[in-house]
C-alpha positions as YAML, in Angstrom:
chain: A
units: angstrom
residues:
- id: 1
  name: UNK
  ca: [69.95, 230.02, 115.37]
- id: 2
  name: UNK
  ca: [69.32, 228.65, 119.19]
- id: 3
  name: UNK
  ca: [70.13, 231.25, 121.76]
- id: 4
  name: UNK
  ca: [70.61, 231.11, 125.40]
- id: 5
  name: UNK
  ca: [70.47, 234.44, 127.16]
- id: 6
  name: UNK
  ca: [71.72, 234.93, 130.73]
- id: 7
  name: UNK
  ca: [70.83, 237.81, 132.61]
- id: 8
  name: UNK
  ca: [70.59, 239.15, 136.21]
- id: 9
  name: UNK
  ca: [67.16, 240.09, 135.69]
- id: 10
  name: UNK
  ca: [64.10, 240.11, 132.91]
- id: 11
  name: UNK
  ca: [61.06, 241.93, 132.23]
- id: 12
  name: UNK
  ca: [58.94, 242.61, 134.43]
- id: 13
  name: UNK
  ca: [62.20, 243.96, 136.15]
- id: 14
  name: UNK
  ca: [62.66, 247.31, 135.84]
- id: 15
  name: UNK
  ca: [66.31, 248.77, 134.30]
- id: 16
  name: UNK
  ca: [67.99, 249.90, 130.90]
- id: 17
  name: UNK
  ca: [69.78, 246.28, 131.12]
- id: 18
  name: UNK
  ca: [66.78, 244.41, 131.40]
- id: 19
  name: UNK
  ca: [64.66, 246.24, 129.02]
- id: 20
  name: UNK
  ca: [67.64, 245.84, 126.29]
- id: 21
  name: UNK
  ca: [67.71, 242.40, 126.77]
- id: 22
  name: UNK
  ca: [63.65, 241.88, 126.66]
- id: 23
  name: UNK
  ca: [63.15, 243.67, 123.68]
- id: 24
  name: UNK
  ca: [66.44, 241.82, 121.99]
- id: 25
  name: UNK
  ca: [65.18, 238.56, 122.81]
- id: 26
  name: UNK
  ca: [61.47, 239.41, 121.61]
- id: 27
  name: UNK
  ca: [62.95, 240.82, 118.05]
- id: 28
  name: UNK
  ca: [65.40, 237.50, 117.61]
- id: 29
  name: UNK
  ca: [62.15, 235.43, 118.19]
- id: 30
  name: UNK
  ca: [60.43, 237.26, 115.72]
- id: 31
  name: UNK
  ca: [63.15, 236.41, 113.21]
- id: 32
  name: UNK
  ca: [62.48, 232.55, 113.55]
- id: 33
  name: UNK
  ca: [65.43, 232.09, 116.13]
- id: 34
  name: UNK
  ca: [65.05, 230.11, 119.58]
- id: 35
  name: UNK
  ca: [65.55, 232.47, 121.94]
- id: 36
  name: UNK
  ca: [65.55, 231.33, 126.01]
- id: 37
  name: UNK
  ca: [66.32, 233.05, 128.83]
- id: 38
  name: UNK
  ca: [68.12, 231.92, 132.31]
- id: 39
  name: UNK
  ca: [67.64, 234.70, 134.64]
- id: 40
  name: UNK
  ca: [66.70, 235.12, 138.45]
- id: 41
  name: UNK
  ca: [63.17, 235.45, 139.96]
- id: 42
  name: UNK
  ca: [64.01, 238.93, 141.02]
- id: 43
  name: UNK
  ca: [62.77, 242.46, 140.35]
- id: 44
  name: UNK
  ca: [64.91, 243.78, 143.54]
- id: 45
  name: UNK
  ca: [68.44, 243.72, 143.01]
- id: 46
  name: UNK
  ca: [68.81, 244.52, 146.82]
- id: 47
  name: UNK
  ca: [67.48, 241.88, 148.08]
- id: 48
  name: UNK
  ca: [67.36, 239.38, 145.17]
- id: 49
  name: UNK
  ca: [63.83, 238.53, 146.31]
- id: 50
  name: UNK
  ca: [62.23, 235.51, 144.77]
- id: 51
  name: UNK
  ca: [59.22, 236.66, 143.32]
- id: 52
  name: UNK
  ca: [58.43, 235.57, 139.67]
- id: 53
  name: UNK
  ca: [57.27, 232.42, 138.25]
- id: 54
  name: UNK
  ca: [59.88, 229.86, 137.43]
- id: 55
  name: UNK
  ca: [58.58, 229.38, 133.63]
- id: 56
  name: UNK
  ca: [56.75, 231.24, 131.40]
- id: 57
  name: UNK
  ca: [56.75, 232.22, 127.78]
- id: 58
  name: UNK
  ca: [56.38, 235.84, 126.61]
- id: 59
  name: UNK
  ca: [55.82, 237.34, 123.17]
- id: 60
  name: UNK
  ca: [57.88, 234.20, 121.75]
- id: 61
  name: UNK
  ca: [60.66, 233.58, 124.42]
- id: 62
  name: UNK
  ca: [61.11, 231.02, 126.96]
- id: 63
  name: UNK
  ca: [61.83, 232.42, 130.12]
- id: 64
  name: UNK
  ca: [63.46, 230.42, 132.93]
- id: 65
  name: UNK
  ca: [63.91, 231.67, 136.53]
- id: 66
  name: UNK
  ca: [66.19, 230.38, 139.18]
- id: 67
  name: UNK
  ca: [66.34, 230.74, 143.15]
- id: 68
  name: UNK
  ca: [68.86, 233.14, 144.39]
- id: 69
  name: UNK
  ca: [70.67, 233.33, 147.46]
- id: 70
  name: UNK
  ca: [69.12, 236.49, 149.39]
- id: 71
  name: UNK
  ca: [71.32, 240.01, 149.82]
- id: 72
  name: UNK
  ca: [70.90, 239.81, 153.17]
- id: 73
  name: UNK
  ca: [72.44, 242.83, 155.80]
- id: 74
  name: UNK
  ca: [75.42, 240.42, 156.34]
- id: 75
  name: UNK
  ca: [75.84, 239.65, 152.49]
- id: 76
  name: UNK
  ca: [76.17, 243.37, 151.92]
- id: 77
  name: UNK
  ca: [78.48, 243.98, 154.99]
- id: 78
  name: UNK
  ca: [80.70, 241.00, 153.24]
- id: 79
  name: UNK
  ca: [80.50, 242.64, 149.90]
- id: 80
  name: UNK
  ca: [81.36, 246.06, 151.12]
- id: 81
  name: UNK
  ca: [84.38, 244.40, 152.83]
- id: 82
  name: UNK
  ca: [85.74, 242.56, 149.65]
- id: 83
  name: UNK
  ca: [85.58, 245.79, 147.42]
- id: 84
  name: UNK
  ca: [87.10, 247.87, 150.15]
- id: 85
  name: UNK
  ca: [89.95, 245.48, 150.48]
- id: 86
  name: UNK
  ca: [90.09, 244.33, 147.34]
- id: 87
  name: UNK
  ca: [90.42, 248.32, 146.15]
- id: 88
  name: UNK
  ca: [93.09, 248.53, 148.67]
- id: 89
  name: UNK
  ca: [95.16, 245.55, 148.04]
- id: 90
  name: UNK
  ca: [94.12, 243.99, 144.56]
- id: 91
  name: UNK
  ca: [94.34, 240.60, 146.14]
- id: 92
  name: UNK
  ca: [91.97, 238.03, 144.73]
- id: 93
  name: UNK
  ca: [91.12, 236.41, 147.88]
- id: 94
  name: UNK
  ca: [88.53, 239.20, 148.15]
- id: 95
  name: UNK
  ca: [86.93, 238.22, 145.03]
- id: 96
  name: UNK
  ca: [84.40, 235.98, 146.31]
- id: 97
  name: UNK
  ca: [82.95, 238.37, 148.94]
- id: 98
  name: UNK
  ca: [82.06, 240.40, 146.00]
- id: 99
  name: UNK
  ca: [80.80, 237.84, 144.02]
- id: 100
  name: UNK
  ca: [78.26, 236.91, 146.68]
- id: 101
  name: UNK
  ca: [76.40, 240.28, 145.85]
- id: 102
  name: UNK
  ca: [74.68, 238.26, 143.72]
- id: 103
  name: UNK
  ca: [72.68, 236.92, 142.15]
- id: 104
  name: UNK
  ca: [74.01, 233.39, 143.26]
- id: 105
  name: UNK
  ca: [71.78, 231.07, 141.55]
- id: 106
  name: UNK
  ca: [73.39, 227.49, 142.10]
- id: 107
  name: UNK
  ca: [70.34, 226.04, 140.00]
- id: 108
  name: UNK
  ca: [70.91, 228.21, 137.06]
- id: 109
  name: UNK
  ca: [74.48, 227.30, 136.52]
- id: 110
  name: UNK
  ca: [73.75, 223.54, 136.78]
- id: 111
  name: UNK
  ca: [71.16, 224.04, 134.39]
- id: 112
  name: UNK
  ca: [73.17, 225.43, 131.50]
- id: 113
  name: UNK
  ca: [75.72, 222.35, 132.09]
- id: 114
  name: UNK
  ca: [72.85, 220.20, 131.62]
- id: 115
  name: UNK
  ca: [71.20, 222.16, 128.89]
- id: 116
  name: UNK
  ca: [74.17, 223.37, 126.75]
- id: 117
  name: UNK
  ca: [73.92, 221.07, 123.72]
- id: 118
  name: UNK
  ca: [70.02, 222.72, 123.11]
- id: 119
  name: UNK
  ca: [72.20, 226.15, 122.38]
- id: 120
  name: UNK
  ca: [74.49, 227.26, 119.50]
- id: 121
  name: UNK
  ca: [75.62, 230.30, 121.80]
- id: 122
  name: UNK
  ca: [75.29, 231.94, 125.44]
- id: 123
  name: UNK
  ca: [74.71, 235.51, 125.43]
- id: 124
  name: UNK
  ca: [75.19, 237.22, 128.56]
- id: 125
  name: UNK
  ca: [73.87, 240.32, 129.63]
- id: 126
  name: UNK
  ca: [75.50, 242.84, 132.27]
- id: 127
  name: UNK
  ca: [78.96, 241.76, 133.19]
- id: 128
  name: UNK
  ca: [79.23, 242.86, 136.87]
- id: 129
  name: UNK
  ca: [76.19, 240.65, 138.33]
- id: 130
  name: UNK
  ca: [77.28, 237.23, 139.56]
- id: 131
  name: UNK
  ca: [75.36, 234.98, 136.93]
- id: 132
  name: UNK
  ca: [77.68, 236.59, 134.25]
- id: 133
  name: UNK
  ca: [81.08, 234.34, 136.02]
- id: 134
  name: UNK
  ca: [78.66, 231.38, 136.59]
- id: 135
  name: UNK
  ca: [77.46, 231.48, 132.75]
- id: 136
  name: UNK
  ca: [80.66, 232.09, 131.44]
- id: 137
  name: UNK
  ca: [82.11, 229.04, 133.60]
- id: 138
  name: UNK
  ca: [79.51, 226.91, 132.39]
- id: 139
  name: UNK
  ca: [79.77, 227.84, 128.63]
- id: 140
  name: UNK
  ca: [83.31, 227.18, 128.97]
- id: 141
  name: UNK
  ca: [83.15, 223.93, 130.11]
- id: 142
  name: UNK
  ca: [80.87, 223.11, 127.40]
- id: 143
  name: UNK
  ca: [83.27, 224.41, 124.83]
- id: 144
  name: UNK
  ca: [80.06, 226.84, 124.09]
- id: 145
  name: UNK
  ca: [80.88, 230.12, 122.45]
- id: 146
  name: UNK
  ca: [79.53, 233.10, 124.40]
- id: 147
  name: UNK
  ca: [79.24, 236.62, 123.79]
- id: 148
  name: UNK
  ca: [78.87, 239.71, 126.48]
- id: 149
  name: UNK
  ca: [76.95, 242.90, 126.31]
- id: 150
  name: UNK
  ca: [78.79, 244.07, 129.64]
- id: 151
  name: UNK
  ca: [77.24, 247.72, 130.45]
- id: 152
  name: UNK
  ca: [80.29, 248.76, 131.57]
- id: 153
  name: UNK
  ca: [80.24, 252.28, 133.73]
- id: 154
  name: UNK
  ca: [83.50, 253.71, 132.60]
- id: 155
  name: UNK
  ca: [82.62, 255.84, 136.02]
- id: 156
  name: UNK
  ca: [82.14, 252.96, 138.36]
- id: 157
  name: UNK
  ca: [85.19, 250.52, 138.65]
- id: 158
  name: UNK
  ca: [82.83, 248.25, 140.46]
- id: 159
  name: UNK
  ca: [81.57, 247.35, 136.80]
- id: 160
  name: UNK
  ca: [84.53, 246.26, 135.03]
- id: 161
  name: UNK
  ca: [87.77, 246.39, 137.27]
- id: 162
  name: UNK
  ca: [87.70, 242.90, 139.62]
- id: 163
  name: UNK
  ca: [89.89, 240.24, 138.31]
- id: 164
  name: UNK
  ca: [87.14, 237.76, 137.51]
- id: 165
  name: UNK
  ca: [85.10, 240.26, 135.33]
- id: 166
  name: UNK
  ca: [88.20, 240.53, 133.53]
- id: 167
  name: UNK
  ca: [88.54, 236.86, 132.90]
- id: 168
  name: UNK
  ca: [85.13, 237.31, 131.38]
- id: 169
  name: UNK
  ca: [85.93, 240.05, 128.85]
- id: 170
  name: UNK
  ca: [89.30, 238.32, 127.78]
- id: 171
  name: UNK
  ca: [87.49, 234.66, 127.05]
- id: 172
  name: UNK
  ca: [84.27, 235.59, 125.64]
- id: 173
  name: UNK
  ca: [84.29, 235.30, 121.68]
- id: 174
  name: UNK
  ca: [82.83, 239.06, 121.25]
- id: 175
  name: UNK
  ca: [81.92, 242.00, 123.40]
- id: 176
  name: UNK
  ca: [78.73, 244.03, 122.24]
- id: 177
  name: UNK
  ca: [79.40, 247.79, 123.59]
- id: 178
  name: UNK
  ca: [76.31, 249.81, 124.02]
- id: 179
  name: UNK
  ca: [78.31, 253.21, 123.63]
- id: 180
  name: UNK
  ca: [81.07, 254.48, 121.84]
- id: 181
  name: UNK
  ca: [82.86, 255.23, 125.06]
- id: 182
  name: UNK
  ca: [82.34, 251.75, 126.22]
- id: 183
  name: UNK
  ca: [83.75, 250.55, 123.48]
- id: 184
  name: UNK
  ca: [87.14, 252.94, 123.33]
- id: 185
  name: UNK
  ca: [87.52, 252.04, 127.26]
- id: 186
  name: UNK
  ca: [87.20, 248.12, 126.31]
- id: 187
  name: UNK
  ca: [89.74, 248.79, 123.49]
- id: 188
  name: UNK
  ca: [92.01, 250.96, 125.61]
- id: 189
  name: UNK
  ca: [92.25, 247.91, 128.31]
- id: 190
  name: UNK
  ca: [93.13, 245.62, 125.34]
- id: 191
  name: UNK
  ca: [90.76, 242.97, 127.22]
- id: 192
  name: UNK
  ca: [89.50, 241.56, 123.48]
- id: 193
  name: UNK
  ca: [90.24, 241.99, 120.17]
- id: 194
  name: UNK
  ca: [86.77, 241.78, 118.89]
- id: 195
  name: UNK
  ca: [84.53, 244.82, 120.42]
- id: 196
  name: UNK
  ca: [81.83, 245.58, 118.40]
- id: 197
  name: UNK
  ca: [79.55, 248.80, 118.77]
- id: 198
  name: UNK
  ca: [75.85, 247.69, 119.65]
- id: 199
  name: UNK
  ca: [73.77, 250.02, 121.54]
- id: 200
  name: UNK
  ca: [69.92, 250.14, 123.04]
- id: 201
  name: UNK
  ca: [66.95, 250.61, 120.95]
- id: 202
  name: UNK
  ca: [63.38, 251.44, 121.18]
- id: 203
  name: UNK
  ca: [60.30, 249.90, 119.73]
- id: 204
  name: UNK
  ca: [58.82, 253.07, 118.63]
- id: 205
  name: UNK
  ca: [55.80, 251.72, 118.23]
- id: 206
  name: UNK
  ca: [55.37, 251.46, 121.98]
- id: 207
  name: UNK
  ca: [55.59, 255.31, 122.39]
- id: 208
  name: UNK
  ca: [52.23, 256.45, 121.04]
- id: 209
  name: UNK
  ca: [51.68, 260.56, 121.01]
- id: 210
  name: UNK
  ca: [50.06, 261.62, 123.86]
- id: 211
  name: UNK
  ca: [47.92, 264.78, 124.31]
- id: 212
  name: UNK
  ca: [49.98, 267.19, 126.10]
- id: 213
  name: UNK
  ca: [47.07, 269.03, 128.10]
- id: 214
  name: UNK
  ca: [45.73, 265.43, 129.09]
- id: 215
  name: UNK
  ca: [49.33, 263.83, 130.11]
- id: 216
  name: UNK
  ca: [50.11, 266.94, 132.40]
- id: 217
  name: UNK
  ca: [46.59, 267.09, 133.98]
- id: 218
  name: UNK
  ca: [47.15, 263.24, 134.96]
- id: 219
  name: UNK
  ca: [50.26, 264.86, 137.31]
- id: 220
  name: UNK
  ca: [48.32, 267.97, 138.39]
- id: 221
  name: UNK
  ca: [50.42, 270.18, 136.27]
- id: 222
  name: UNK
  ca: [49.51, 273.13, 134.11]
- id: 223
  name: UNK
  ca: [49.15, 273.66, 131.11]
- id: 224
  name: UNK
  ca: [51.59, 276.12, 130.75]
- id: 225
  name: UNK
  ca: [55.25, 276.65, 132.01]
- id: 226
  name: UNK
  ca: [58.73, 274.56, 131.77]
- id: 227
  name: UNK
  ca: [58.43, 270.87, 133.47]
- id: 228
  name: UNK
  ca: [61.22, 269.02, 134.04]
- id: 229
  name: UNK
  ca: [60.88, 265.37, 134.59]
- id: 230
  name: UNK
  ca: [63.21, 263.20, 136.64]
- id: 231
  name: UNK
  ca: [62.46, 259.46, 135.17]
- id: 232
  name: UNK
  ca: [64.26, 256.45, 136.86]
- id: 233
  name: UNK
  ca: [65.05, 254.57, 140.06]
- id: 234
  name: UNK
  ca: [65.71, 257.43, 142.46]
- id: 235
  name: UNK
  ca: [69.56, 255.87, 143.38]
- id: 236
  name: UNK
  ca: [72.19, 258.65, 144.54]
- id: 237
  name: UNK
  ca: [74.67, 258.25, 141.44]
- id: 238
  name: UNK
  ca: [71.15, 259.22, 139.17]
- id: 239
  name: UNK
  ca: [71.53, 262.92, 140.15]
- id: 240
  name: UNK
  ca: [68.28, 263.46, 141.66]
- id: 241
  name: UNK
  ca: [69.77, 265.37, 144.24]
- id: 242
  name: UNK
  ca: [71.73, 267.81, 141.77]
- id: 243
  name: UNK
  ca: [68.37, 268.07, 139.49]
- id: 244
  name: UNK
  ca: [66.08, 269.04, 143.32]
- id: 245
  name: UNK
  ca: [68.86, 271.76, 143.87]
- id: 246
  name: UNK
  ca: [69.08, 273.25, 140.82]
- id: 247
  name: UNK
  ca: [65.31, 273.31, 140.19]
- id: 248
  name: UNK
  ca: [64.84, 274.78, 144.06]
- id: 249
  name: UNK
  ca: [67.21, 277.18, 143.15]
- id: 250
  name: UNK
  ca: [65.47, 278.21, 139.73]
- id: 251
  name: UNK
  ca: [61.99, 277.90, 141.47]
- id: 252
  name: UNK
  ca: [62.89, 281.07, 144.34]
- id: 253
  name: UNK
  ca: [63.08, 283.70, 140.79]
- id: 254
  name: UNK
  ca: [60.89, 282.25, 138.78]
- id: 255
  name: UNK
  ca: [57.30, 280.25, 139.42]
- id: 256
  name: UNK
  ca: [57.05, 278.85, 135.78]
- id: 257
  name: UNK
  ca: [59.11, 275.93, 136.18]
- id: 258
  name: UNK
  ca: [58.02, 272.48, 137.87]
- id: 259
  name: UNK
  ca: [59.67, 269.15, 138.67]
- id: 260
  name: UNK
  ca: [58.35, 266.13, 138.45]
- id: 261
  name: UNK
  ca: [60.30, 263.24, 139.42]
- id: 262
  name: UNK
  ca: [58.52, 259.42, 138.87]
- id: 263
  name: UNK
  ca: [60.53, 256.43, 139.69]
- id: 264
  name: UNK
  ca: [61.30, 253.80, 142.54]
- id: 265
  name: UNK
  ca: [61.73, 254.84, 145.67]
- id: 266
  name: UNK
  ca: [64.61, 254.41, 147.76]
- id: 267
  name: UNK
  ca: [66.17, 255.36, 151.27]
- id: 268
  name: UNK
  ca: [68.05, 258.19, 149.43]
- id: 269
  name: UNK
  ca: [65.26, 259.25, 147.92]
- id: 270
  name: UNK
  ca: [62.97, 259.45, 151.00]
- id: 271
  name: UNK
  ca: [65.66, 261.75, 153.13]
- id: 272
  name: UNK
  ca: [65.45, 263.76, 149.61]
- id: 273
  name: UNK
  ca: [61.62, 264.42, 149.95]
- id: 274
  name: UNK
  ca: [62.18, 265.12, 153.65]
- id: 275
  name: UNK
  ca: [64.57, 268.13, 153.00]
- id: 276
  name: UNK
  ca: [62.30, 269.30, 150.36]
- id: 277
  name: UNK
  ca: [58.79, 268.85, 151.71]
- id: 278
  name: UNK
  ca: [56.58, 271.56, 151.04]
- id: 279
  name: UNK
  ca: [58.62, 272.96, 147.69]
- id: 280
  name: UNK
  ca: [56.36, 274.55, 145.62]
- id: 281
  name: UNK
  ca: [55.81, 273.10, 141.84]
- id: 282
  name: UNK
  ca: [57.27, 270.01, 142.81]
- id: 283
  name: UNK
  ca: [55.32, 266.70, 142.05]
- id: 284
  name: UNK
  ca: [56.34, 263.23, 143.16]
- id: 285
  name: UNK
  ca: [55.40, 259.66, 141.87]
- id: 286
  name: UNK
  ca: [56.69, 256.60, 142.82]
- id: 287
  name: UNK
  ca: [56.96, 252.98, 140.69]
- id: 288
  name: UNK
  ca: [54.32, 253.45, 138.03]
- id: 289
  name: UNK
  ca: [52.79, 251.83, 134.89]
- id: 290
  name: UNK
  ca: [53.85, 251.97, 131.70]
- id: 291
  name: UNK
  ca: [50.81, 254.01, 130.62]
- id: 292
  name: UNK
  ca: [51.12, 256.66, 133.45]
- id: 293
  name: UNK
  ca: [55.42, 256.65, 132.62]
- id: 294
  name: UNK
  ca: [54.81, 257.28, 128.84]
- id: 295
  name: UNK
  ca: [51.95, 260.34, 130.06]
- id: 296
  name: UNK
  ca: [55.18, 261.56, 132.18]
- id: 297
  name: UNK
  ca: [57.13, 261.95, 129.34]
- id: 298
  name: UNK
  ca: [54.55, 263.40, 127.07]
- id: 299
  name: UNK
  ca: [54.07, 266.25, 129.87]
- id: 300
  name: UNK
  ca: [57.66, 267.00, 130.31]
- id: 301
  name: UNK
  ca: [59.29, 270.05, 128.32]
- id: 302
  name: UNK
  ca: [62.90, 268.29, 129.25]
- id: 303
  name: UNK
  ca: [64.37, 265.44, 130.90]
- id: 304
  name: UNK
  ca: [66.93, 265.84, 133.67]
- id: 305
  name: UNK
  ca: [69.07, 262.96, 134.18]
- id: 306
  name: UNK
  ca: [72.61, 263.88, 135.37]
- id: 307
  name: UNK
  ca: [73.66, 260.60, 136.35]
- id: 308
  name: UNK
  ca: [77.30, 260.05, 136.69]
- id: 309
  name: UNK
  ca: [77.24, 256.02, 136.64]
- id: 310
  name: UNK
  ca: [75.29, 255.11, 133.33]
- id: 311
  name: UNK
  ca: [76.65, 252.74, 130.58]
- id: 312
  name: UNK
  ca: [74.12, 253.94, 128.15]
- id: 313
  name: UNK
  ca: [71.01, 255.66, 129.45]
- id: 314
  name: UNK
  ca: [68.04, 254.18, 127.67]
- id: 315
  name: UNK
  ca: [65.55, 256.84, 129.33]
- id: 316
  name: UNK
  ca: [67.30, 259.32, 126.64]
- id: 317
  name: UNK
  ca: [65.86, 257.66, 124.25]
- id: 318
  name: UNK
  ca: [62.28, 257.62, 125.49]
- id: 319
  name: UNK
  ca: [62.50, 261.44, 125.81]
- id: 320
  name: UNK
  ca: [63.59, 261.78, 122.28]
- id: 321
  name: UNK
  ca: [60.73, 259.64, 121.51]
- id: 322
  name: UNK
  ca: [58.27, 262.25, 122.43]
- id: 323
  name: UNK
  ca: [60.67, 265.00, 120.87]
- id: 324
  name: UNK
  ca: [61.90, 266.44, 124.11]
- id: 325
  name: UNK
  ca: [65.55, 267.31, 124.88]
- id: 326
  name: UNK
  ca: [67.60, 265.82, 127.79]
- id: 327
  name: UNK
  ca: [69.90, 267.31, 130.12]
- id: 328
  name: UNK
  ca: [73.05, 264.72, 131.21]
- id: 329
  name: UNK
  ca: [75.95, 265.13, 132.91]
- id: 330
  name: UNK
  ca: [79.39, 265.46, 131.12]
- id: 331
  name: UNK
  ca: [80.48, 261.71, 131.35]
- id: 332
  name: UNK
  ca: [81.97, 259.83, 128.96]
- id: 333
  name: UNK
  ca: [79.14, 257.22, 128.22]
- id: 334
  name: UNK
  ca: [76.45, 260.31, 128.12]
- id: 335
  name: UNK
  ca: [78.64, 262.50, 126.10]
- id: 336
  name: UNK
  ca: [78.74, 259.71, 123.55]
- id: 337
  name: UNK
  ca: [74.95, 259.76, 123.23]
- id: 338
  name: UNK
  ca: [73.43, 263.13, 123.73]
- id: 339
  name: UNK
  ca: [75.00, 265.83, 121.20]
- id: 340
  name: UNK
  ca: [75.69, 268.97, 123.85]
- id: 341
  name: UNK
  ca: [73.60, 271.80, 122.42]
- id: 342
  name: UNK
  ca: [71.97, 269.77, 119.13]
- id: 343
  name: UNK
  ca: [69.83, 266.76, 120.83]
- id: 344
  name: UNK
  ca: [70.16, 268.25, 124.50]
- id: 345
  name: UNK
  ca: [72.48, 269.69, 126.73]
- id: 346
  name: UNK
  ca: [75.66, 268.39, 129.08]
- id: 347
  name: UNK
  ca: [76.26, 269.86, 132.18]
- id: 348
  name: UNK
  ca: [79.47, 269.21, 134.44]
- id: 349
  name: UNK
  ca: [78.90, 266.11, 137.34]
- id: 350
  name: UNK
  ca: [77.11, 267.17, 140.87]
- id: 351
  name: UNK
  ca: [77.07, 271.13, 139.91]
- id: 352
  name: UNK
  ca: [73.39, 272.21, 140.55]
- id: 353
  name: UNK
  ca: [74.05, 275.67, 138.95]
- id: 354
  name: UNK
  ca: [74.92, 274.99, 135.35]
- id: 355
  name: UNK
  ca: [71.99, 272.75, 135.23]
- id: 356
  name: UNK
  ca: [69.64, 275.74, 136.52]
- id: 357
  name: UNK
  ca: [71.00, 278.17, 134.09]
- id: 358
  name: UNK
  ca: [70.18, 275.19, 130.97]
- id: 359
  name: UNK
  ca: [66.86, 275.08, 132.66]
- id: 360
  name: UNK
  ca: [66.32, 278.73, 132.57]
- id: 361
  name: UNK
  ca: [67.72, 278.79, 129.03]
- id: 362
  name: UNK
  ca: [64.93, 276.42, 128.23]
- id: 363
  name: UNK
  ca: [62.45, 278.06, 129.42]
- id: 364
  name: UNK
  ca: [63.04, 281.33, 127.80]
- id: 365
  name: UNK
  ca: [63.47, 279.96, 124.65]
- id: 366
  name: UNK
  ca: [60.96, 277.21, 124.05]
- id: 367
  name: UNK
  ca: [61.33, 276.94, 120.16]
- id: 368
  name: UNK
  ca: [65.29, 275.84, 120.79]
- id: 369
  name: UNK
  ca: [64.03, 273.10, 123.24]
- id: 370
  name: UNK
  ca: [61.44, 271.82, 120.45]
- id: 371
  name: UNK
  ca: [64.06, 271.86, 118.10]
- id: 372
  name: UNK
  ca: [66.73, 269.95, 120.45]
- id: 373
  name: UNK
  ca: [64.03, 267.23, 120.89]
- id: 374
  name: UNK
  ca: [63.31, 266.83, 116.90]
- id: 375
  name: UNK
  ca: [66.82, 266.48, 116.70]
- id: 376
  name: UNK
  ca: [66.70, 263.37, 119.35]
- id: 377
  name: UNK
  ca: [63.63, 262.24, 117.64]
- id: 378
  name: UNK
  ca: [65.83, 262.02, 114.25]
- id: 379
  name: UNK
  ca: [68.84, 260.44, 115.86]
- id: 380
  name: UNK
  ca: [66.73, 258.42, 117.60]
- id: 381
  name: UNK
  ca: [65.27, 256.49, 114.14]
- id: 382
  name: UNK
  ca: [68.31, 256.41, 112.50]
- id: 383
  name: UNK
  ca: [70.17, 254.88, 115.12]
- id: 384
  name: UNK
  ca: [68.45, 253.55, 118.18]
- id: 385
  name: UNK
  ca: [65.85, 250.95, 116.89]
- id: 386
  name: UNK
  ca: [65.66, 247.48, 118.12]
- id: 387
  name: UNK
  ca: [65.23, 246.14, 114.53]
- id: 388
  name: UNK
  ca: [68.79, 248.40, 114.28]
- id: 389
  name: UNK
  ca: [70.45, 246.30, 117.17]
- id: 390
  name: UNK
  ca: [69.04, 243.28, 116.82]
- id: 391
  name: UNK
  ca: [70.89, 243.32, 113.15]
- id: 392
  name: UNK
  ca: [74.22, 244.04, 114.94]
- id: 393
  name: UNK
  ca: [73.58, 241.10, 117.41]
- id: 394
  name: UNK
  ca: [72.66, 238.71, 114.93]
- id: 395
  name: UNK
  ca: [75.52, 239.62, 112.97]
- id: 396
  name: UNK
  ca: [77.69, 239.08, 115.60]
- id: 397
  name: UNK
  ca: [76.52, 236.04, 116.83]
- id: 398
  name: UNK
  ca: [76.26, 234.32, 113.07]
- id: 399
  name: UNK
  ca: [80.09, 235.60, 112.62]
- id: 400
  name: UNK
  ca: [80.97, 233.87, 115.86]
- id: 401
  name: UNK
  ca: [79.44, 230.61, 115.02]
- id: 402
  name: UNK
  ca: [81.05, 230.57, 111.71]
- id: 403
  name: UNK
  ca: [84.40, 231.10, 113.43]
- id: 404
  name: UNK
  ca: [84.13, 228.82, 116.26]
- id: 405
  name: UNK
  ca: [82.69, 225.97, 114.16]
- id: 406
  name: UNK
  ca: [85.68, 226.36, 111.65]
- id: 407
  name: UNK
  ca: [88.55, 226.25, 114.52]
- id: 408
  name: UNK
  ca: [86.89, 224.25, 117.02]
- id: 409
  name: UNK
  ca: [84.34, 222.10, 115.50]
- id: 410
  name: UNK
  ca: [81.44, 220.75, 117.22]
- id: 411
  name: UNK
  ca: [80.90, 221.75, 121.27]
- id: 412
  name: UNK
  ca: [81.24, 218.57, 123.78]
- id: 413
  name: UNK
  ca: [79.72, 219.70, 127.18]
- id: 414
  name: UNK
  ca: [80.75, 218.37, 130.75]
- id: 415
  name: UNK
  ca: [77.46, 216.96, 131.89]
- id: 416
  name: UNK
  ca: [76.38, 218.04, 135.74]
...
C-alpha cells in the first residue's frame, strides 16, 4: 500500500500521538509499504515555531514538513474567544477562530491536492489540530479514502465537540480508537459506523533493562526507599500539582519516599516549583534525552500520572515495560487501560489524599507493587506492542481500500 500519514507533529516532537505515529509509520515501512508523512516543522504546539528540516528520511519513512502560521498571543486570544462563544451559543461562525489554533499549514493542503494521486489512502493522526480538517477536505476533493486516529479525550470537549471536527468523524471511512473508552464514546455519539479498537504499542526492544542502583544514582536518589515518578509534559491537566501535594503530605510522616519529576517545563510547573522550593526528597528534571528518560523509569518504584485529560496515556505502557506499577486518575480512558488493584491503582481525579494513601501502601508492601508491575508487563506484551497495533491498522487500511474500490472505482483528484 501507498500510505500518506498527516499529523500535527512528528518525531522528534514529544507526545503520545507523535510517538504512536512514528512507531506505526516505521513498522508499516518495515513491512514493505510506502509511507510518507506530511506534518509541521514544529516541536512546540504552543507556538508552532518552524524549526525542523523541510524534508528527511528516517527509518524508511519519508517526512515532508510544512511551515505553519505562528501561534502568537493574538492567535491564542482569538482561539479562546472562539471557544468561549462557541460553548455558549454552538454557532458555527466561531469555528474558524478555533481552527486558527493550528497548525495552519497552507502548503500542506496544496501538497495533498497536488500529490494525492501517489497514494492509496490518507491516515489522519489527531483530530483536534487544524491539519486534520485540511487533510480531510483535500482527501475528499481527491476522492481518496481517509481514516483517522482521533485521540479523543472524553473529558475534554475541545478534542471532539466542535462542528467541523464532527464533520471529519462522520465522513471518514473508518476510525481507529486507541482505547475502549474512546470507542464507546464514539459509538454512543453515532458519528461513524466503523470504529475499530486499535491502541498504542511499544517497541519492547527500545526499553533495555537497566540497573536500579545506577539509574537512581544518576538522579541523586538513594538505593533504598520508594521513588515515585512523574513523567511527561508538566501541563496543568496532567496532575502534577495533585501528585506534589500528595507527596508533600506523605513526606511529613515518613522519610523513605522520594519524588522524581521529569519532563518539559511550563509556566504552570514553574509556579509549582516556586511553591515547593526546598521540599525534601524532591528531584526535578526538565526535558531529557531518551537514555535519561529510560533511566528515570528504571529508577522508580511507581509511576504517577493522575491526568484528567488523556486519550490513552502511553507513559503507563512505558512504566510497565520496566515492570513498574502505575497510579492514574479514574477517568474513562485510563480506566479502560489500567486495571485497578491488578497492574496499578486508580484514584479520584484531583484528590491528593487517596493518592498519598496508595503511595504509602506501596511503600509498606513492596511485594504488592512488584506484583502489579509484573502484571502490567504481561498485559503490555499481550496487547500493546507496535507489531500488534500495526496489524490492526494494516488490516483496517486494506479493508477500507477493498470496499472503496468496489463501490467507487479509481480516485480522481481536483488539481491544485
